[in-house]
Backbone as a printed PyTorch tensor [residue, N CA C, xyz], in Angstrom:
tensor([[[ 28.2670,  66.8630,  97.6710],
         [ 28.3610,  67.4430,  98.2500],
         [ 29.4010,  67.8280,  98.8410]],

        [[ 30.0790,  67.4030,  99.3510],
         [ 31.4120,  67.4760,  99.7390],
         [ 32.4570,  68.1000,  99.2150]],

        [[ 32.2550,  68.0630,  97.5760],
         [ 32.9370,  69.5160,  96.6820],
         [ 32.3820,  70.7530,  97.1570]],

        [[ 31.1950,  71.0140,  96.8300],
         [ 30.3850,  72.0070,  97.5140],
         [ 30.6420,  72.6940,  98.5630]],

        [[ 31.1060,  71.7660,  99.4230],
         [ 31.6130,  72.3280, 100.8410],
         [ 33.0270,  72.9120, 100.5260]],

        [[ 33.8660,  71.3640, 100.2410],
         [ 34.9700,  72.5150,  99.6780],
         [ 34.8590,  73.7780,  99.3830]],

        [[ 34.6320,  73.9080,  98.2470],
         [ 34.2480,  75.2400,  97.2900],
         [ 33.9710,  76.3200,  98.6570]],

        [[ 32.8060,  75.8550,  98.9990],
         [ 32.3360,  77.5300,  99.7030],
         [ 33.5590,  77.8200, 100.8730]],

        [[ 34.0470,  76.9270, 100.8020],
         [ 35.1570,  76.8490, 102.1320],
         [ 36.4130,  77.3620, 101.9110]],

        [[ 36.6100,  77.2130, 100.7600],
         [ 37.9340,  77.7160, 100.1250],
         [ 37.2950,  79.6360, 100.1790]],

        [[ 35.9230,  80.0840,  99.0490],
         [ 35.6180,  80.8830,  98.5550],
         [ 35.5970,  81.6030, 100.2770]],

        [[ 35.0010,  81.1510, 101.0260],
         [ 34.8150,  81.8430, 102.5160],
         [ 35.8980,  82.5420, 102.6460]],

        [[ 37.3010,  81.5970, 103.1680],
         [ 38.7490,  81.9060, 103.3710],
         [ 39.2820,  83.0580, 102.2100]],

        [[ 39.1170,  82.8310, 101.5410],
         [ 39.2980,  83.9760, 100.2710],
         [ 39.1370,  85.2800, 100.3860]],

        [[ 37.9260,  85.3300, 100.6450],
         [ 37.1910,  86.3340, 100.9310],
         [ 37.1940,  87.2080, 102.4580]],

        [[ 37.5220,  86.3210, 103.1470],
         [ 37.7740,  87.0450, 104.5060],
         [ 38.8370,  87.3970, 104.3460]],

        [[ 40.1160,  86.7670, 103.8390],
         [ 41.5730,  86.8890, 103.4930],
         [ 41.7380,  88.2970, 102.7860]],

        [[ 40.9310,  88.5120, 101.9310],
         [ 41.1860,  89.2920, 100.8270],
         [ 40.4480,  90.7130, 101.9760]],

        [[ 39.4100,  90.9460, 102.8070],
         [ 38.7160,  91.9160, 103.3600],
         [ 39.2230,  92.0340, 104.5750]],

        [[ 40.1060,  91.7910, 105.9760],
         [ 40.3980,  91.4050, 106.4710],
         [ 42.2840,  91.8120, 106.9360]],

        [[ 42.8090,  91.4470, 105.4080],
         [ 44.4620,  91.9450, 105.4530],
         [ 44.5200,  92.8930, 106.0160]],

        [[ 43.9710,  94.2020, 105.6860],
         [ 44.2190,  95.7060, 106.5540],
         [ 43.8650,  95.3600, 108.2240]],

        [[ 43.5940,  94.5630, 109.0500],
         [ 43.3710,  94.2530, 109.7110],
         [ 44.1450,  94.3550, 111.0140]],

        [[ 45.4710,  93.6780, 109.8640],
         [ 47.1170,  93.3680, 110.4650],
         [ 47.9930,  94.5000, 110.7390]],

        [[ 47.5500,  94.9460, 109.7000],
         [ 48.3110,  96.3460, 109.6940],
         [ 48.2110,  97.9210, 110.6390]],

        [[ 46.6750,  97.3250, 111.5210],
         [ 46.7650,  98.3460, 112.9000],
         [ 47.6500,  98.8680, 113.1460]],

        [[ 48.2980,  97.8540, 113.8300],
         [ 49.3410,  98.0460, 114.8350],
         [ 50.2180,  99.6880, 114.2190]],

        [[ 50.9740,  99.3990, 112.8170],
         [ 51.9190,  99.4930, 111.9890],
         [ 51.1990, 100.8690, 111.5790]],

        [[ 50.2530, 100.9550, 111.7810],
         [ 49.3730, 102.1060, 111.2170],
         [ 49.3750, 102.9380, 111.8900]],

        [[ 49.5350, 102.3110, 113.7980],
         [ 49.0830, 103.5990, 114.4250],
         [ 50.4710, 103.8650, 114.5630]],

        [[ 51.5380, 103.1010, 114.6260],
         [ 52.5920, 103.6970, 115.0520],
         [ 53.1250, 104.6790, 114.1980]],

        [[ 52.7980, 104.3590, 112.9210],
         [ 53.2860, 105.5710, 112.3630],
         [ 52.9660, 106.7090, 112.1750]],

        [[ 51.0730, 106.3150, 112.3430],
         [ 50.4930, 108.2690, 112.6800],
         [ 51.1320, 108.8530, 114.1240]],

        [[ 52.5270, 108.2530, 114.7550],
         [ 52.6030, 108.8200, 116.4520],
         [ 53.7670, 109.3310, 115.2460]],

        [[ 54.5660, 108.7810, 114.4660],
         [ 55.4060, 109.4050, 113.8850],
         [ 55.2430, 111.0840, 113.3040]],

        [[ 54.3960, 111.4590, 113.5130],
         [ 53.4460, 112.8470, 112.8670],
         [ 54.4910, 113.7300, 112.9620]],

        [[ 55.0260, 114.5870, 111.8900],
         [ 55.8990, 115.8830, 111.9850],
         [ 57.0620, 114.9630, 112.1300]],

        [[ 57.5690, 113.9860, 112.2070],
         [ 59.2110, 113.7810, 111.8420],
         [ 59.5430, 113.7330, 110.3350]],

        [[ 60.8680, 114.5060, 110.4350],
         [ 61.2080, 114.6130, 109.1600],
         [ 59.9620, 115.8380, 108.3420]],

        [[ 59.4480, 116.8660, 108.8860],
         [ 58.4240, 117.4320, 108.3120],
         [ 57.5560, 116.6430, 107.5710]],

        [[ 57.0050, 115.4740, 108.1950],
         [ 56.1590, 114.5300, 106.7490],
         [ 54.5430, 114.2080, 107.6720]],

        [[ 54.1500, 114.5710, 107.6740],
         [ 52.5660, 114.3210, 108.1330],
         [ 52.7060, 112.5860, 108.4340]],

        [[ 52.0150, 112.0250, 109.4280],
         [ 51.8710, 110.2170, 109.6510],
         [ 51.6730, 109.6530, 108.5270]],

        [[ 50.1100, 110.2420, 108.2120],
         [ 49.6960, 109.3860, 106.6030],
         [ 50.3470, 109.8490, 105.3270]],

        [[ 51.4480, 110.4690, 105.7430],
         [ 52.6170, 110.6360, 104.3100],
         [ 53.9120, 108.9390, 104.7740]],

        [[ 53.4940, 109.0930, 105.7880],
         [ 54.9950, 108.3430, 106.1600],
         [ 54.6610, 107.2290, 105.8990]],

        [[ 53.0890, 106.8560, 106.4990],
         [ 52.5120, 105.3360, 106.0100],
         [ 52.4280, 104.8300, 103.8880]],

        [[ 52.2320, 106.4500, 103.5540],
         [ 52.0320, 106.0700, 102.0600],
         [ 53.9940, 105.4640, 101.8910]],

        [[ 54.8080, 106.5110, 102.7170],
         [ 56.5020, 106.0680, 102.3920],
         [ 56.5960, 104.5260, 102.4380]],

        [[ 56.0480, 104.4220, 103.8190],
         [ 56.8380, 102.9800, 104.0860],
         [ 56.5410, 101.8350, 103.7550]],

        [[ 54.4500, 101.9590, 103.5880],
         [ 54.3780, 100.9560, 102.6940],
         [ 54.5230, 101.0010, 100.9310]],

        [[ 54.5480, 101.7080, 100.7450],
         [ 55.1720, 102.2160,  99.3080],
         [ 56.2210, 101.8330,  98.7830]],

        [[ 57.2320, 101.8450,  99.3070],
         [ 58.6410, 101.2850,  99.2490],
         [ 58.8340,  99.9080,  98.8750]],

        [[ 58.2860,  99.2270,  99.9750],
         [ 58.5150,  97.3510,  99.6940],
         [ 57.6470,  97.6460,  98.5010]],

        [[ 56.6230,  97.5170,  97.8570],
         [ 55.6540,  97.5910,  96.9520],
         [ 56.7020,  97.8250,  95.4910]],

        [[ 57.1160,  98.9390,  95.3040],
         [ 58.0010,  99.7630,  94.3990],
         [ 58.7340,  98.8000,  94.0180]],

        [[ 59.5360,  98.1900,  95.5140],
         [ 60.9750,  97.4390,  94.8500],
         [ 60.5880,  95.9710,  94.7260]],

        [[ 59.8440,  95.4880,  95.0370],
         [ 58.4320,  94.0550,  94.9110],
         [ 58.6740,  93.9190,  92.9370]],

        [[ 57.5930,  94.5990,  92.5920],
         [ 57.0400,  95.0350,  91.6500],
         [ 58.5370,  95.2870,  90.2790]],

        [[ 59.6520,  95.7190,  90.8030],
         [ 60.9190,  95.4840,  89.4670],
         [ 61.1410,  94.3400,  89.5610]],

        [[ 61.7040,  94.3800,  91.5930],
         [ 61.7300,  92.7520,  91.2090],
         [ 61.1740,  91.8230,  90.5150]],

        [[ 59.9900,  91.5480,  90.5930],
         [ 58.8260,  90.7400,  90.0070],
         [ 59.4110,  90.6600,  88.3860]],

        [[ 59.1150,  92.4020,  87.6210],
         [ 59.4680,  92.2940,  86.3680],
         [ 60.8350,  91.6150,  85.8160]],

        [[ 61.7940,  91.4230,  86.6180],
         [ 62.9510,  91.0400,  86.5820],
         [ 62.9740,  89.3780,  86.1920]],

        [[ 61.9960,  88.6600,  87.7910],
         [ 61.9030,  87.3170,  87.8790],
         [ 61.5470,  86.7730,  87.7440]],

        [[ 60.3300,  87.3130,  87.5620],
         [ 59.1660,  86.3720,  86.8090],
         [ 59.1620,  86.1020,  85.3090]],

        [[ 58.7000,  85.0420,  85.4330],
         [ 59.0580,  84.7480,  83.5020],
         [ 57.3750,  84.9990,  82.9420]],

        [[ 57.5620,  85.1510,  81.7960],
         [ 56.9460,  85.6540,  80.7140],
         [ 55.2080,  84.9690,  80.4890]],

        [[ 56.1100,  83.5820,  80.6790],
         [ 55.3800,  82.2580,  80.3100],
         [ 55.8890,  81.2070,  80.8680]],

        [[ 55.0560,  80.0160,  81.2190],
         [ 55.4780,  78.8690,  81.6040],
         [ 56.5650,  78.1640,  80.7120]],

        [[ 56.4190,  78.3030,  79.4470],
         [ 57.0910,  77.7220,  77.8820],
         [ 59.1300,  78.0160,  78.5690]],

        [[ 59.1180,  79.6750,  79.0580],
         [ 59.6810,  80.6310,  78.8140],
         [ 60.4180,  80.2700,  80.6680]],

        [[ 60.0760,  79.5220,  81.7030],
         [ 60.2650,  79.7940,  82.9880],
         [ 61.7060,  78.6510,  83.0240]],

        [[ 62.9650,  79.1960,  83.7610],
         [ 64.0070,  78.9930,  83.2920],
         [ 64.2670,  77.8960,  85.0560]],

        [[ 63.4260,  78.0010,  85.8130],
         [ 63.6430,  76.9430,  87.1720],
         [ 62.6120,  76.0640,  86.9720]],

        [[ 61.7770,  75.2530,  85.8230],
         [ 61.4190,  74.1960,  85.0750],
         [ 61.9870,  73.1250,  84.0680]],

        [[ 61.7130,  72.0400,  84.3170],
         [ 63.1150,  70.9720,  83.2840],
         [ 61.7990,  70.9430,  81.8800]],

        [[ 62.6930,  70.8520,  81.2630],
         [ 61.8950,  70.4040,  80.2620],
         [ 60.4070,  70.1110,  80.3470]],

        [[ 60.7470,  68.8260,  80.6100],
         [ 59.5680,  68.1410,  81.2010],
         [ 58.4100,  68.9610,  81.3940]],

        [[ 58.7210,  69.4260,  82.8850],
         [ 57.8470,  70.3810,  83.3950],
         [ 57.0320,  70.9190,  82.5990]],

        [[ 58.0600,  72.0040,  81.6650],
         [ 57.2030,  72.7940,  80.9900],
         [ 56.4500,  72.1990,  80.1880]],

        [[ 56.9950,  71.5170,  79.3330],
         [ 56.2720,  70.3980,  78.5320],
         [ 54.4390,  70.0770,  79.2280]],

        [[ 54.7560,  69.1710,  80.1760],
         [ 53.4220,  69.2380,  80.9660],
         [ 52.5290,  70.8270,  81.1830]],

        [[ 53.2260,  71.4010,  82.1000],
         [ 52.3350,  72.7860,  81.9150],
         [ 51.6850,  73.2800,  80.9740]],

        [[ 52.4650,  73.0290,  79.7940],
         [ 52.1910,  73.8330,  78.2880],
         [ 50.6680,  72.8670,  77.7250]],

        [[ 50.5820,  71.2400,  78.1350],
         [ 49.4440,  70.9330,  77.8390],
         [ 48.5800,  71.4430,  78.7520]],

        [[ 49.3210,  71.3920,  79.6020],
         [ 47.9750,  71.2310,  81.1950],
         [ 47.0610,  72.8450,  80.7530]],

        [[ 47.2500,  73.6950,  80.1660],
         [ 47.3120,  75.0330,  80.0230],
         [ 46.5430,  75.1770,  78.7850]],

        [[ 46.6630,  74.2750,  77.6840],
         [ 45.9590,  74.0570,  76.4970],
         [ 44.9640,  73.2350,  76.8830]],

        [[ 44.1900,  72.2850,  77.2830],
         [ 43.7620,  71.4880,  78.2110],
         [ 42.4480,  72.3670,  78.5110]],

        [[ 43.3350,  73.3160,  79.9860],
         [ 42.4160,  74.3960,  80.5470],
         [ 41.7680,  75.1630,  79.8610]],

        [[ 42.4450,  75.8830,  79.0640],
         [ 42.2130,  77.1550,  77.9160],
         [ 40.2590,  76.0900,  77.0660]],

        [[ 39.7050,  74.8730,  77.1880],
         [ 39.6750,  74.5240,  76.5160],
         [ 38.9170,  75.6290,  74.8150]],

        [[ 37.0480,  75.6230,  75.1490],
         [ 36.6230,  76.2150,  73.7370],
         [ 37.6930,  77.8380,  73.7040]],

        [[ 38.5080,  78.2860,  75.1720],
         [ 38.9790,  79.6130,  75.4320],
         [ 40.0900,  79.9400,  74.3230]],

        [[ 40.3650,  78.5470,  73.4090],
         [ 41.3010,  78.7290,  72.0730],
         [ 40.5600,  78.7450,  70.7620]],

        [[ 39.6020,  78.9100,  71.2950],
         [ 38.1620,  79.1780,  69.5470],
         [ 38.3810,  79.8730,  68.9880]],

        [[ 38.8850,  80.5920,  67.9510],
         [ 38.6310,  81.7080,  67.5590],
         [ 37.1690,  82.9120,  67.4670]],

        [[ 36.0320,  81.4500,  67.1050],
         [ 34.3710,  82.0690,  66.8560],
         [ 33.7630,  82.0850,  67.9710]],

        [[ 32.9170,  82.9350,  67.7580],
         [ 31.7440,  83.2060,  68.3570],
         [ 30.6750,  82.2780,  68.7990]],

        [[ 30.6120,  82.0430,  69.8760],
         [ 29.2010,  80.4230,  69.7190],
         [ 28.5130,  81.4050,  70.8550]],

        [[ 27.7200,  81.0460,  70.0620],
         [ 26.1570,  81.3860,  71.3500],
         [ 25.9960,  80.7450,  72.5700]],

        [[ 26.5570,  79.0520,  72.0620],
         [ 26.0770,  77.8710,  72.4860],
         [ 26.8230,  78.1440,  73.7510]],

        [[ 28.3610,  78.4950,  73.8710],
         [ 28.8310,  79.1300,  75.0500],
         [ 28.5100,  80.3070,  75.9840]],

        [[ 27.9270,  81.1350,  75.0370],
         [ 27.4400,  81.9470,  75.6470],
         [ 26.1760,  81.6480,  76.3180]],

        [[ 25.4070,  80.6670,  76.4710],
         [ 24.1910,  80.3940,  76.9390],
         [ 24.3640,  78.9320,  77.8740]],

        [[ 25.7970,  78.7740,  78.1220],
         [ 26.1080,  77.5120,  78.7340],
         [ 26.5680,  78.7080,  79.8050]],

        [[ 26.8850,  79.6950,  79.7430],
         [ 27.1170,  80.2930,  80.9830],
         [ 25.8020,  80.7250,  82.2690]],

        [[ 24.7980,  80.7300,  81.2990],
         [ 23.7650,  81.0570,  81.9170],
         [ 23.2950,  80.1490,  82.5300]],

        [[ 23.1030,  78.9880,  82.2200],
         [ 22.7340,  77.6040,  83.0180],
         [ 23.4880,  76.7030,  83.5850]],

        [[ 24.8860,  77.1330,  83.9430],
         [ 25.9360,  76.3910,  85.2210],
         [ 25.0690,  77.2890,  86.1800]],

        [[ 24.7020,  76.2550,  87.0260],
         [ 24.6290,  76.3130,  88.5410],
         [ 25.6190,  76.8740,  89.5020]],

        [[ 26.9390,  76.3760,  89.4030],
         [ 28.3330,  77.2680,  89.2970],
         [ 28.3180,  78.9210,  89.2610]],

        [[ 27.7430,  79.3710,  88.2730],
         [ 28.0520,  80.7190,  87.7610],
         [ 27.2610,  81.3720,  89.0400]],

        [[ 25.7020,  80.7730,  89.0070],
         [ 24.8690,  81.7550,  90.1560],
         [ 24.8840,  81.3840,  91.9090]],

        [[ 26.2160,  80.5290,  92.2280],
         [ 26.1100,  79.8150,  93.5720],
         [ 27.5090,  81.1090,  93.8790]],

        [[ 28.3400,  81.1750,  92.6340],
         [ 29.3540,  82.3760,  92.7760],
         [ 29.1430,  83.2340,  93.0800]],

        [[ 27.9450,  83.9620,  92.1640],
         [ 27.2020,  85.3530,  91.7870],
         [ 26.5310,  85.8110,  93.4320]],

        [[ 26.1810,  84.2130,  94.3920],
         [ 25.0530,  84.7730,  95.6400],
         [ 26.3640,  84.6000,  96.4930]],

        [[ 27.8830,  84.1730,  96.3910],
         [ 27.8930,  84.2940,  97.3210],
         [ 28.9350,  85.2880,  97.5220]],

        [[ 29.4130,  85.7630,  96.3300],
         [ 29.9310,  87.5670,  96.1170],
         [ 28.2820,  88.4400,  96.3760]],

        [[ 27.3020,  87.8580,  96.9010],
         [ 25.8890,  89.2720,  96.9410],
         [ 26.1490,  89.1940,  97.8280]],

        [[ 25.9780,  88.0520,  98.7810],
         [ 25.7250,  87.8730, 100.5460],
         [ 26.4430,  88.2310, 101.3460]],

        [[ 28.1850,  88.3650, 100.5200],
         [ 29.2730,  88.5640, 101.2560],
         [ 29.1420,  90.4000, 100.6460]],

        [[ 29.1540,  90.6890, 100.1470],
         [ 29.6280,  92.1440,  99.3840],
         [ 28.6770,  93.2270, 100.8040]],

        [[ 26.9370,  92.8930, 100.3180],
         [ 25.5860,  93.8600, 100.6830],
         [ 26.3480,  93.7280, 102.1370]],

        [[ 26.6770,  93.2480, 102.9340],
         [ 26.5230,  93.3380, 104.2730],
         [ 28.3950,  93.9550, 105.1200]],

        [[ 29.3830,  93.5710, 104.0780],
         [ 30.1820,  94.4870, 104.5600],
         [ 30.4240,  95.5140, 103.8740]],

        [[ 29.6470,  96.0340, 102.4670],
         [ 29.3710,  97.3680, 102.2840],
         [ 28.2790,  98.2670, 103.5930]],

        [[ 27.4760,  97.3860, 104.0420],
         [ 26.4130,  98.4470, 104.4150],
         [ 27.6530,  98.6440, 105.7380]],

        [[ 27.7150,  97.7230, 106.7420],
         [ 28.6360,  97.8240, 107.7890],
         [ 29.5370,  99.2370, 107.7030]],

        [[ 30.3620,  99.1780, 106.2930],
         [ 31.6340, 100.2480, 106.6720],
         [ 31.1080, 101.6880, 105.9740]],

        [[ 29.5950, 101.6620, 104.9740],
         [ 29.1790, 102.5450, 104.8550],
         [ 28.0360, 103.2780, 106.6350]],

        [[ 27.8770, 102.2160, 107.4510],
         [ 26.8220, 102.2180, 108.2340],
         [ 27.4420, 102.9790, 109.7630]],

        [[ 28.7370, 102.3370, 110.0190],
         [ 29.5890, 102.5640, 111.1260],
         [ 30.0780, 104.0640, 111.6720]],

        [[ 30.5670, 104.5250, 110.8020],
         [ 31.0600, 106.1230, 110.8350],
         [ 29.6290, 107.0920, 111.5370]],

        [[ 28.6500, 106.5410, 111.1170],
         [ 27.0120, 107.2630, 111.9390],
         [ 26.6760, 106.6790, 113.0930]],

        [[ 27.2640, 105.2460, 113.7030],
         [ 26.8950, 104.3070, 114.7170],
         [ 27.5260, 105.6350, 115.6390]],

        [[ 29.1490, 105.1240, 114.9400],
         [ 30.0200, 105.7050, 116.1440],
         [ 29.2130, 107.3170, 116.6890]],

        [[ 29.3590, 108.1260, 115.6410],
         [ 28.7870, 109.5620, 115.2110],
         [ 27.8910, 109.8820, 116.8670]],

        [[ 26.4020, 108.8730, 116.6340],
         [ 25.2620, 108.4480, 117.6390],
         [ 26.0460, 108.7090, 118.6910]],

        [[ 27.2960, 107.8810, 119.2700],
         [ 27.6690, 108.1370, 120.1570],
         [ 28.3150, 109.4490, 121.3740]],

        [[ 28.3030, 110.3880, 120.5930],
         [ 28.5830, 111.3570, 120.8180],
         [ 29.8850, 111.4710, 121.9140]],

        [[ 30.9840, 111.1270, 121.4800],
         [ 32.3320, 111.1930, 121.5520],
         [ 32.8250, 113.0410, 121.7240]],

        [[ 33.4470, 113.2410, 121.9250],
         [ 34.3520, 115.0850, 122.1620],
         [ 35.7960, 114.2680, 122.5600]]])
């Protein structure tokens, strides 16, 4: 039961981080919209530029810094590389097999964790989407001018 609680807590935290990270940018976005007209660019264009430049820079850095595979990681000692590769082989399990297995196919439908994960996703996505789609209509009903 404790493991189930930890799984649900982790999933809840991950879903909230994924959906609410934009809220932290509200102040920044509001400030950038004030810059409307600066250097002949609209506020939304500044948002794309300011948020896009760090993304592009980090992509270039990651391309050259991150290793392709743990076996090629220079920051790991040879013992750590070997241990990591062994763990990957064990963790892959049946994924290393080249033949299709109906037994593995049906095992996914018999695993209760698949249905739990599906239910968490469903009960999280439906209210989130419903709220996002209905808020504009609700705000419009306030008749702000």
